N, CA and C atoms as a LAMMPS dump frame, in Angstrom:
ITEM: TIMESTEP
0
ITEM: NUMBER OF ATOMS
225
ITEM: BOX BOUNDS ff ff ff
-5.0000000000000000e+02 5.0000000000000000e+02
-5.0000000000000000e+02 5.0000000000000000e+02
-5.0000000000000000e+02 5.0000000000000000e+02
ITEM: ATOMS id mol type element x y z
1 1 1 N 215.082 -167.503 176.619
2 1 2 C 215.969 -166.622 177.239
3 1 3 C 217.369 -166.788 177.332
4 2 1 N 217.796 -165.673 177.005
5 2 2 C 219.376 -165.935 176.923
6 2 3 C 220.209 -165.576 178.488
7 3 1 N 220.393 -166.683 178.755
8 3 2 C 221.273 -166.661 180.18
9 3 3 C 222.634 -165.644 179.911
10 4 1 N 223.01 -164.864 181.113
11 4 2 C 224.009 -164.011 181.098
12 4 3 C 225.066 -164.699 180.75
13 5 1 N 225.479 -166.037 181.419
14 5 2 C 226.669 -166.678 181.095
15 5 3 C 227.006 -166.926 179.619
16 6 1 N 225.832 -167.021 178.781
17 6 2 C 225.917 -167.541 177.314
18 6 3 C 226.066 -166.57 176.548
19 7 1 N 226.49 -165.032 176.824
20 7 2 C 226.568 -164.091 175.71
21 7 3 C 228.278 -163.955 175.43
22 8 1 N 228.218 -163.487 174.305
23 8 2 C 229.022 -163.541 173.431
24 8 3 C 230.352 -162.6 173.847
25 9 1 N 229.853 -161.403 174.945
26 9 2 C 230.893 -160.625 175.22
27 9 3 C 230.85 -160.643 176.728
28 10 1 N 232.082 -160.906 177.253
29 10 2 C 232.269 -161.316 179.048
30 10 3 C 231.893 -159.837 179.323
31 11 1 N 231.535 -159.916 180.79
32 11 2 C 230.743 -158.992 181.512
33 11 3 C 230.119 -157.591 180.498
34 12 1 N 229.2 -158.27 179.715
35 12 2 C 228.456 -157.394 178.933
36 12 3 C 227.665 -156.568 179.737
37 13 1 N 226.943 -156.947 181.047
38 13 2 C 225.951 -156.112 181.632
39 13 3 C 226.891 -154.896 182.309
40 14 1 N 228.072 -155.007 182.521
41 14 2 C 228.744 -153.736 183.107
42 14 3 C 229.297 -152.954 182.283
43 15 1 N 229.19 -153.097 181.049
44 15 2 C 229.787 -152.208 180.027
45 15 3 C 228.926 -150.825 179.832
46 16 1 N 229.66 -149.784 179.587
47 16 2 C 229.024 -148.665 179.196
48 16 3 C 228.936 -148.664 177.766
49 17 1 N 228.083 -147.775 177.298
50 17 2 C 227.684 -147.876 175.537
51 17 3 C 228.865 -147.42 174.918
52 18 1 N 230.073 -146.748 175.415
53 18 2 C 231.168 -146.156 174.768
54 18 3 C 231.987 -147.47 174.465
55 19 1 N 232.333 -148.424 175.8
56 19 2 C 232.898 -149.761 175.64
57 19 3 C 232.266 -150.682 174.852
58 20 1 N 231.131 -150.572 174.595
59 20 2 C 230.304 -151.933 174.122
60 20 3 C 230.571 -151.789 172.684
61 21 1 N 230.583 -150.345 172.189
62 21 2 C 230.815 -150.174 170.619
63 21 3 C 231.93 -150.768 170.065
64 22 1 N 232.868 -150.806 170.979
65 22 2 C 234.332 -151.045 170.394
66 22 3 C 234.192 -152.864 170.637
67 23 1 N 233.466 -153.245 171.23
68 23 2 C 233.365 -154.811 171.429
69 23 3 C 232.781 -155.713 170.344
70 24 1 N 232.121 -154.802 169.813
71 24 2 C 231.259 -155.51 168.792
72 24 3 C 231.968 -155.733 167.625
73 25 1 N 232.779 -155.308 167.396
74 25 2 C 233.649 -155.861 166.123
75 25 3 C 234.225 -157.161 166.12
76 26 1 N 233.685 -157.967 165.146
77 26 2 C 234.166 -159.349 165.052
78 26 3 C 232.843 -160.054 165.546
79 27 1 N 231.738 -159.751 165.915
80 27 2 C 230.793 -160.647 166.297
81 27 3 C 230.056 -160.649 164.914
82 28 1 N 229.378 -161.819 164.944
83 28 2 C 228.523 -162.433 163.634
84 28 3 C 226.789 -161.866 164.179
85 29 1 N 225.881 -162.067 162.982
86 29 2 C 224.673 -161.325 163.227
87 29 3 C 223.856 -162.352 164.13
88 30 1 N 224.161 -163.736 164.49
89 30 2 C 223.562 -164.294 165.512
90 30 3 C 224.078 -163.922 166.859
91 31 1 N 225.415 -163.596 166.794
92 31 2 C 225.742 -163.322 168.396
93 31 3 C 225.079 -161.728 168.768
94 32 1 N 224.896 -160.901 167.697
95 32 2 C 224.467 -159.81 168.062
96 32 3 C 222.834 -159.925 168.268
97 33 1 N 222.186 -160.775 167.589
98 33 2 C 220.883 -161.226 168.046
99 33 3 C 220.696 -161.617 169.371
100 34 1 N 221.767 -162.34 169.776
101 34 2 C 221.642 -162.935 171.075
102 34 3 C 221.748 -161.766 172.233
103 35 1 N 222.563 -160.78 171.808
104 35 2 C 222.756 -159.541 172.845
105 35 3 C 221.606 -158.601 172.571
106 36 1 N 220.846 -158.551 171.678
107 36 2 C 219.736 -157.783 171.475
108 36 3 C 218.513 -158.65 172.181
109 37 1 N 218.341 -159.626 171.903
110 37 2 C 217.542 -160.233 173.123
111 37 3 C 217.675 -159.943 174.642
112 38 1 N 218.952 -160.409 174.795
113 38 2 C 219.113 -160.149 176.406
114 38 3 C 219.046 -158.668 176.767
115 39 1 N 219.567 -157.644 175.946
116 39 2 C 219.247 -156.29 176.447
117 39 3 C 217.886 -156.079 176.238
118 40 1 N 216.988 -156.485 175.449
119 40 2 C 215.661 -156.471 175.694
120 40 3 C 214.905 -156.838 176.853
121 41 1 N 215.461 -158.037 177.276
122 41 2 C 214.61 -158.674 178.334
123 41 3 C 215.16 -158.188 179.478
124 42 1 N 216.606 -157.646 179.782
125 42 2 C 216.939 -157.23 181.273
126 42 3 C 217.068 -155.862 181.733
127 43 1 N 218.189 -155.109 180.239
128 43 2 C 218.311 -154.071 181.036
129 43 3 C 217.234 -152.805 180.067
130 44 1 N 217.117 -153.197 179.061
131 44 2 C 216.246 -152.42 177.825
132 44 3 C 216.354 -151.026 177.719
133 45 1 N 217.918 -151.015 177.594
134 45 2 C 218.591 -149.534 177.31
135 45 3 C 218.278 -149.256 175.846
136 46 1 N 217.408 -148.256 175.273
137 46 2 C 217.062 -147.883 173.941
138 46 3 C 218.484 -147.572 173.378
139 47 1 N 219.024 -146.949 173.763
140 47 2 C 220.687 -146.504 172.957
141 47 3 C 221.286 -147.954 172.607
142 48 1 N 221.473 -148.912 173.601
143 48 2 C 222.055 -150.199 173.514
144 48 3 C 221.612 -151 172.389
145 49 1 N 220.236 -151.055 172.314
146 49 2 C 219.412 -152.042 171.411
147 49 3 C 219.655 -151.351 170.039
148 50 1 N 219.926 -149.88 169.765
149 50 2 C 219.791 -149.217 168.631
150 50 3 C 221.32 -149.485 168.148
151 51 1 N 222.294 -149.474 168.899
152 51 2 C 223.531 -149.585 168.63
153 51 3 C 223.695 -151.097 168.096
154 52 1 N 223.155 -152.224 168.797
155 52 2 C 223.406 -153.264 168.557
156 52 3 C 222.826 -153.706 167.098
157 53 1 N 221.415 -153.167 167.032
158 53 2 C 220.797 -153.272 165.844
159 53 3 C 221.162 -152.703 164.505
160 54 1 N 222.119 -151.587 164.707
161 54 2 C 222.899 -150.879 163.444
162 54 3 C 223.758 -151.891 163.137
163 55 1 N 224.679 -152.217 163.826
164 55 2 C 225.744 -153.317 163.555
165 55 3 C 225.493 -154.522 162.745
166 56 1 N 224.085 -155.123 163.454
167 56 2 C 223.679 -156.279 162.933
168 56 3 C 222.992 -155.929 161.447
169 57 1 N 222.642 -154.86 161.491
170 57 2 C 222.136 -154.438 159.764
171 57 3 C 223.537 -154.091 159.025
172 58 1 N 224.267 -154.001 159.337
173 58 2 C 225.607 -153.498 158.54
174 58 3 C 226.348 -154.93 158.207
175 59 1 N 226.007 -155.765 158.738
176 59 2 C 226.596 -157.168 158.549
177 59 3 C 225.764 -157.642 157.637
178 60 1 N 224.445 -157.165 157.697
179 60 2 C 223.496 -158.078 156.762
180 60 3 C 223.477 -157.414 155.192
181 61 1 N 224.175 -156.185 154.997
182 61 2 C 224.286 -155.369 153.612
183 61 3 C 225.111 -156.146 152.753
184 62 1 N 224.639 -156.107 151.54
185 62 2 C 225.664 -156.942 150.662
186 62 3 C 226.974 -156.206 150.709
187 63 1 N 228.21 -157.18 150.381
188 63 2 C 229.341 -156.559 150.353
189 63 3 C 229.463 -155.603 149.485
190 64 1 N 230.345 -154.37 149.584
191 64 2 C 230.673 -153.282 148.841
192 64 3 C 229.501 -152.23 148.793
193 65 1 N 228.573 -152.643 149.731
194 65 2 C 227.653 -151.375 149.666
195 65 3 C 227.742 -150.849 151.059
196 66 1 N 227.677 -149.159 151.038
197 66 2 C 227.807 -148.777 152.34
198 66 3 C 226.515 -147.799 152.909
199 67 1 N 225.981 -147.841 153.952
200 67 2 C 224.917 -147.432 154.432
201 67 3 C 225.081 -145.655 154.127
202 68 1 N 223.811 -145.221 153.855
203 68 2 C 223.9 -143.63 153.509
204 68 3 C 224.471 -143.16 154.57
205 69 1 N 225.292 -142.006 154.645
206 69 2 C 225.322 -141.013 155.411
207 69 3 C 224.366 -140.217 155.962
208 70 1 N 224.303 -139.969 157.319
209 70 2 C 223.188 -139.223 158
210 70 3 C 223.336 -137.799 157.306
211 71 1 N 222.148 -137.334 157.391
212 71 2 C 221.752 -135.766 156.697
213 71 3 C 222.502 -134.948 157.863
214 72 1 N 223.551 -133.743 157.138
215 72 2 C 223.959 -133.162 157.908
216 72 3 C 223.288 -131.745 157.879
217 73 1 N 223.102 -131.128 158.718
218 73 2 C 222.22 -129.746 159.17
219 73 3 C 222.978 -128.618 157.99
220 74 1 N 222.327 -127.804 157.607
221 74 2 C 222.961 -126.722 156.585
222 74 3 C 223.273 -125.48 157.595
223 75 1 N 224.035 -125.173 157.152
224 75 2 C 224.735 -123.691 157.837
225 75 3 C 224.153 -122.416 157.308
């Protein structure tokens, strides 16, 4: 189990999702995995887990590839 003081982002548990998104830049996949584990164990915020997983998945994509854009609703 990850202990709060071992987290790669100081004061992680006090961040809003909007604040968290900007703090993920520069973290590696291992750090993101630690945050995902912590989130699942303590807060279990589905939106935070999804945000962390998307960022981790982007790091694991081969260089030069971009994830597909989400489908836009037709007007």
